[in-house]
C-alpha positions as a printed NumPy array, in Angstrom:
array([[ -7.287, -26.979,  -9.89 ],
       [ -6.155, -29.236,  -7.049],
       [ -9.147, -31.456,  -7.816],
       [ -8.194, -31.56 , -11.506],
       [ -4.63 , -32.56 , -10.637],
       [ -5.815, -35.347,  -8.375],
       [ -8.429, -36.688, -10.82 ],
       [ -5.856, -36.683, -13.647],
       [ -3.207, -38.387, -11.528],
       [ -5.62 , -41.018, -10.136],
       [ -7.562, -41.364, -13.42 ],
       [-10.674, -41.83 , -11.308],
       [-13.266, -39.578,  -9.666],
       [-13.801, -42.036,  -6.831],
       [-10.106, -42.462,  -6.006],
       [ -9.637, -38.675,  -6.185],
       [-12.54 , -38.268,  -3.747],
       [-10.922, -40.697,  -1.308],
       [ -7.563, -38.954,  -1.527],
       [ -9.047, -35.48 ,  -1.029],
       [-11.442, -36.696,   1.702],
       [-14.451, -35.444,  -0.247],
       [-17.493, -37.115,  -1.802],
       [-17.5  , -38.186,  -5.438],
       [-20.371, -35.773,  -6.332],
       [-18.329, -32.911,  -4.83 ],
       [-15.363, -33.865,  -7.039],
       [-17.549, -34.016, -10.156],
       [-19.105, -30.641,  -9.296],
       [-15.659, -29.019,  -8.842],
       [-14.55 , -30.22 , -12.292],
       [-17.804, -29.018, -13.888],
       [-17.366, -25.601, -12.234],
       [-13.782, -25.328, -13.514],
       [-14.877, -26.302, -17.038],
       [-17.683, -23.746, -16.888],
       [-15.332, -20.982, -15.694],
       [-12.782, -21.731, -18.42 ],
       [-15.413, -22.507, -21.063],
       [-13.442, -25.605, -22.072],
       [-13.962, -29.348, -21.721],
       [-11.063, -30.62 , -19.618],
       [-11.739, -34.337, -19.176],
       [-12.849, -36.887, -21.792],
       [-15.244, -39.238, -19.999],
       [-16.221, -41.325, -23.07 ],
       [-13.677, -44.12 , -22.611],
       [-12.965, -46.638, -19.877],
       [-10.209, -44.445, -18.417],
       [-10.448, -40.724, -17.808],
       [ -8.295, -38.757, -20.241],
       [ -7.412, -35.082, -20.368],
       [ -8.44 , -33.122, -23.425],
       [ -5.961, -30.797, -25.129],
       [ -7.327, -27.947, -23.014],
       [ -7.186, -30.23 , -19.965],
       [ -3.461, -30.912, -20.498],
       [ -2.751, -27.161, -20.717],
       [ -4.718, -26.473, -17.526],
       [ -3.041, -29.467, -15.838],
       [  0.431, -28.027, -16.594],
       [ -0.509, -24.619, -15.173],
       [ -2.184, -26.228, -12.168],
       [  1.064, -28.09 , -11.438],
       [  2.98 , -24.808, -11.675],
       [  0.523, -23.138,  -9.287],
       [  0.955, -26.047,  -6.88 ],
       [  4.743, -25.66 ,  -7.016],
       [  4.466, -21.888,  -6.507],
       [  2.191, -22.441,  -3.528],
       [  4.851, -24.708,  -2.043],
       [  7.505, -22.056,  -2.633],
       [  5.254, -19.442,  -1.016],
       [  4.722, -21.632,   2.052],
       [  8.474, -22.212,   2.329],
       [  9.255, -18.498,   1.933],
       [  6.755, -17.54 ,   4.631],
       [  8.078, -20.273,   6.921],
       [ 11.612, -18.933,   6.437],
       [ 10.371, -15.429,   7.198],
       [  8.742, -16.586,  10.429],
       [ 11.968, -18.328,  11.415],
       [ 13.936, -15.164,  10.58 ],
       [ 16.056, -17.004,   8.045],
       [ 14.883, -14.559,   5.367],
       [ 13.516, -11.018,   5.123],
       [ 14.928,  -7.553,   5.664],
       [ 15.494,  -5.31 ,   8.672],
       [ 15.515,  -1.53 ,   8.055],
       [ 16.524,   0.813,  10.89 ],
       [ 16.729,   4.598,  10.668],
       [ 19.579,   6.368,  12.48 ],
       [ 21.801,   9.404,  12.107],
       [ 25.593,   9.49 ,  11.977],
       [ 26.235,   9.211,  15.707],
       [ 23.276,   7.118,  16.883],
       [ 24.083,   4.388,  14.339],
       [ 27.168,   3.598,  16.434],
       [ 24.947,   2.401,  19.273],
       [ 23.493,  -0.258,  16.979],
       [ 26.771,  -1.985,  16.169],
       [ 26.809,  -4.457,  19.064],
       [ 23.138,  -5.342,  18.615],
       [ 23.535,  -5.831,  14.865],
       [ 26.555,  -8.093,  15.376],
       [ 24.526, -10.377,  17.668],
       [ 21.499, -10.231,  15.361],
       [ 23.584, -11.203,  12.336],
       [ 25.001, -14.192,  14.19 ],
       [ 21.485, -15.388,  15.035],
       [ 19.838, -14.545,  11.693],
       [ 22.554, -14.449,   9.011],
       [ 20.112, -14.595,   6.089],
       [ 18.198, -11.452,   7.081],
       [ 19.387,  -8.399,   5.143],
       [ 20.151,  -5.517,   7.513],
       [ 19.998,  -1.92 ,   6.305],
       [ 20.749,   1.05 ,   8.553],
       [ 19.279,   3.991,   6.685],
       [ 20.782,   7.407,   7.346],
       [ 18.008,   9.736,   8.52 ],
       [ 17.833,  13.083,  10.255],
       [ 17.06 ,  12.413,  13.911],
       [ 14.271,  15.014,  13.846],
       [ 12.519,  13.206,  10.974],
       [ 12.715,   9.632,  12.275],
       [  9.447,   9.808,  14.298],
       [  7.421,  10.944,  11.256],
       [  9.11 ,   8.312,   9.061],
       [  8.108,   5.639,  11.584],
       [  4.506,   6.875,  11.708],
       [  4.291,   7.089,   7.904],
       [  5.587,   3.527,   7.532],
       [  8.86 ,   4.463,   5.812],
       [ 10.763,   2.864,   8.711],
       [  9.943,   0.062,  11.135],
       [ 12.577,   0.93 ,  13.75 ],
       [ 14.499,   4.117,  14.454],
       [ 17.264,   5.19 ,  16.844],
       [ 16.944,   8.624,  18.449],
       [ 18.462,  10.447,  21.413],
       [ 15.311,  12.183,  22.666],
       [ 11.753,  11.324,  23.711],
       [  9.487,  11.831,  20.658],
       [  6.491,  12.441,  22.986],
       [  4.034,  10.84 ,  20.566],
       [  1.447,   8.25 ,  21.631],
       [  1.736,   6.619,  18.219],
       [  5.287,   5.523,  19.044],
       [  6.861,   3.325,  21.675],
       [ 10.481,   3.566,  22.8  ],
       [ 13.006,   1.573,  24.776],
       [ 16.424,   2.639,  26.089],
       [ 19.209,   0.723,  24.346],
       [ 22.184,   2.686,  25.701],
       [ 22.962,   5.401,  28.236],
       [ 25.819,   7.629,  27.126],
       [ 27.048,  11.062,  28.168],
       [ 28.341,  14.21 ,  26.528],
       [ 32.123,  14.284,  26.665],
       [ 34.171,  17.483,  26.7  ],
       [ 37.236,  16.773,  24.546],
       [ 40.414,  18.643,  23.702],
       [ 43.616,  17.968,  21.772],
       [ 46.607,  16.475,  23.63 ],
       [ 48.36 ,  19.786,  22.838],
       [ 45.625,  21.881,  24.475],
       [ 46.357,  23.823,  27.657],
       [ 43.742,  21.75 ,  29.534],
       [ 45.078,  18.384,  28.338],
       [ 46.803,  17.586,  31.625],
       [ 43.701,  18.383,  33.705],
       [ 41.229,  15.716,  34.839],
       [ 38.554,  18.278,  35.745],
       [ 37.903,  21.951,  35.097],
       [ 35.187,  24.494,  35.884],
       [ 32.762,  25.81 ,  33.291],
       [ 34.046,  29.293,  34.135],
       [ 37.383,  28.385,  32.524],
       [ 35.746,  27.825,  29.126],
       [ 34.748,  31.384,  28.293],
       [ 37.825,  31.963,  26.096],
       [ 37.644,  28.669,  24.195],
       [ 36.574,  28.214,  20.586],
       [ 33.97 ,  25.459,  20.37 ],
       [ 33.632,  23.334,  17.232],
       [ 29.87 ,  22.8  ,  17.033],
       [ 27.611,  20.484,  15.088],
       [ 25.26 ,  22.598,  12.978],
       [ 22.397,  20.108,  13.486],
       [ 20.209,  21.236,  16.37 ],
       [ 19.665,  18.773,  19.223],
       [ 18.217,  18.773,  22.766],
       [ 21.731,  18.287,  24.158],
       [ 23.046,  21.353,  22.401],
       [ 20.224,  23.272,  24.089],
       [ 21.228,  21.852,  27.498],
       [ 24.828,  22.994,  27.039],
       [ 23.715,  26.465,  25.931],
       [ 21.433,  26.76 ,  28.951],
       [ 24.208,  25.826,  31.394],
       [ 26.633,  28.362,  29.914],
       [ 23.925,  31.037,  30.12 ],
       [ 23.085,  30.066,  33.701],
       [ 26.721,  30.471,  34.742],
       [ 27.055,  33.647,  32.654],
       [ 29.933,  32.155,  30.664],
       [ 30.243,  33.072,  26.952],
       [ 29.996,  30.099,  24.581],
       [ 31.992,  30.884,  21.454],
       [ 30.734,  28.635,  18.645],
       [ 32.645,  30.31 ,  15.832],
       [ 32.983,  27.082,  13.831],
       [ 30.169,  24.718,  12.856],
       [ 30.8  ,  21.462,  11.031],
       [ 28.413,  19.067,   9.256],
       [ 29.567,  15.775,  10.818],
       [ 30.933,  14.406,  14.07 ],
       [ 33.943,  13.092,  12.153],
       [ 34.98 ,  16.578,  10.999],
       [ 34.538,  17.958,  14.526],
       [ 36.795,  15.219,  15.94 ],
       [ 39.456,  15.959,  13.325],
       [ 39.463,  19.689,  14.06 ],
       [ 39.717,  19.112,  17.81 ],
       [ 42.589,  16.655,  17.248],
       [ 44.377,  19.426,  15.326],
       [ 43.853,  21.78 ,  18.282],
       [ 41.619,  24.119,  16.29 ],
       [ 39.079,  24.194,  19.113],
       [ 37.27 ,  22.1  ,  21.722],
       [ 33.952,  20.274,  21.611],
       [ 31.181,  18.461,  23.43 ],
       [ 30.548,  15.132,  21.677],
       [ 28.768,  11.887,  22.534],
       [ 31.238,   9.759,  24.479],
       [ 30.841,   6.74 ,  22.205],
       [ 31.936,   8.748,  19.17 ],
       [ 35.252,   9.7  ,  20.834],
       [ 35.826,   6.681,  23.074],
       [ 38.409,   5.095,  20.767],
       [ 40.205,   8.427,  20.206],
       [ 40.512,   8.925,  23.963],
       [ 41.847,   5.379,  24.447],
       [ 44.409,   5.943,  21.669],
       [ 45.471,   9.282,  23.15 ],
       [ 44.582,  11.434,  20.135],
       [ 41.937,  13.233,  22.224],
       [ 41.646,  14.008,  25.927],
       [ 38.319,  13.852,  27.785],
       [ 38.015,  16.275,  30.686],
       [ 35.218,  16.465,  33.228],
       [ 33.433,  19.84 ,  33.447],
       [ 32.361,  20.171,  37.097],
       [ 29.069,  21.974,  36.515],
       [ 28.051,  20.099,  33.401],
       [ 27.138,  16.416,  33.518],
       [ 24.728,  15.441,  30.746],
       [ 23.494,  11.88 ,  30.353],
       [ 22.41 ,  10.928,  26.847],
       [ 19.798,   8.201,  26.573],
       [ 19.654,   6.399,  23.231],
       [ 16.173,   5.131,  22.374],
       [ 14.945,   2.536,  19.916],
       [ 11.566,   3.774,  18.625],
       [  8.88 ,   1.816,  16.786],
       [  5.174,   2.166,  15.925],
       [  2.884,   1.487,  18.868],
       [  0.047,  -0.202,  16.974],
       [  1.259,  -1.21 ,  13.525],
       [  2.271,  -4.855,  13.108],
       [  6.016,  -5.229,  12.695],
       [  7.747,  -7.673,  10.387],
       [  9.158, -10.9  ,  11.812],
       [ 12.677,  -9.502,  11.347],
       [ 11.879,  -6.303,  13.282],
       [ 10.133,  -8.191,  16.11 ],
       [ 13.135, -10.501,  16.436],
       [ 15.447,  -7.453,  16.69 ],
       [ 13.277,  -5.937,  19.429],
       [ 13.343,  -9.185,  21.402],
       [ 17.114,  -9.375,  21.065],
       [ 17.55 ,  -5.796,  22.322],
       [ 15.149,  -6.372,  25.232],
       [ 17.12 ,  -9.411,  26.295],
       [ 20.493,  -7.658,  26.104]])
């Protein structure tokens, strides 16, 4: 079709050959092949000048459209490579999505035309969603221990023990785990490795852990602790602002110091999109 466009525009097989850097017989053969494929005569060769037949004019119009579409395709792919287009999808749960905020802010400043979607996912399901291709990137707080995935640490947080400003421990900077046996803990009903660590430490010190209330979100746990309905262990980042504003108090528990590494996970072998690769590079350079 490119040959047809050039022959029609130049009105000459020889000039078309020169423009396309091909021989004249090759140009003639290409036109004959196109006519054979379409079962239509496209060029009237009977006169002094080459003229398109009715079928030739129809094919010429579509060939021009194809040429324009090819140009649009090249431009779209070029934009994608330059990260001025495309989409970035990251899986995270309620609390781990907070650790993305700073990275996303910088990414948006660099690539404002890329659409960013943080998809809410259960932390336990993110590894399988990455492997199955439903996600390109995922944020988790544990090592997935799967050779099909790679991870990188994007933040190191810790579990914070928090109480209401009205709580009896509010004036303390540090307490012992032995003082917590009578407290009511507001727990997150979603199981996590860090919940297991806390349980193990209470068992090791033979201190009862009263989790009489379980809530579905970190937000509801924070609200209940603020109202002095109980105490809680929560990721520090999720309560950092509350502590600064004085609506919660963070108290160190002497025997319990739990670091919380936040990992960005991605497939080890599957090719990532330009947008996802750019995000990885940005995080690595942070």
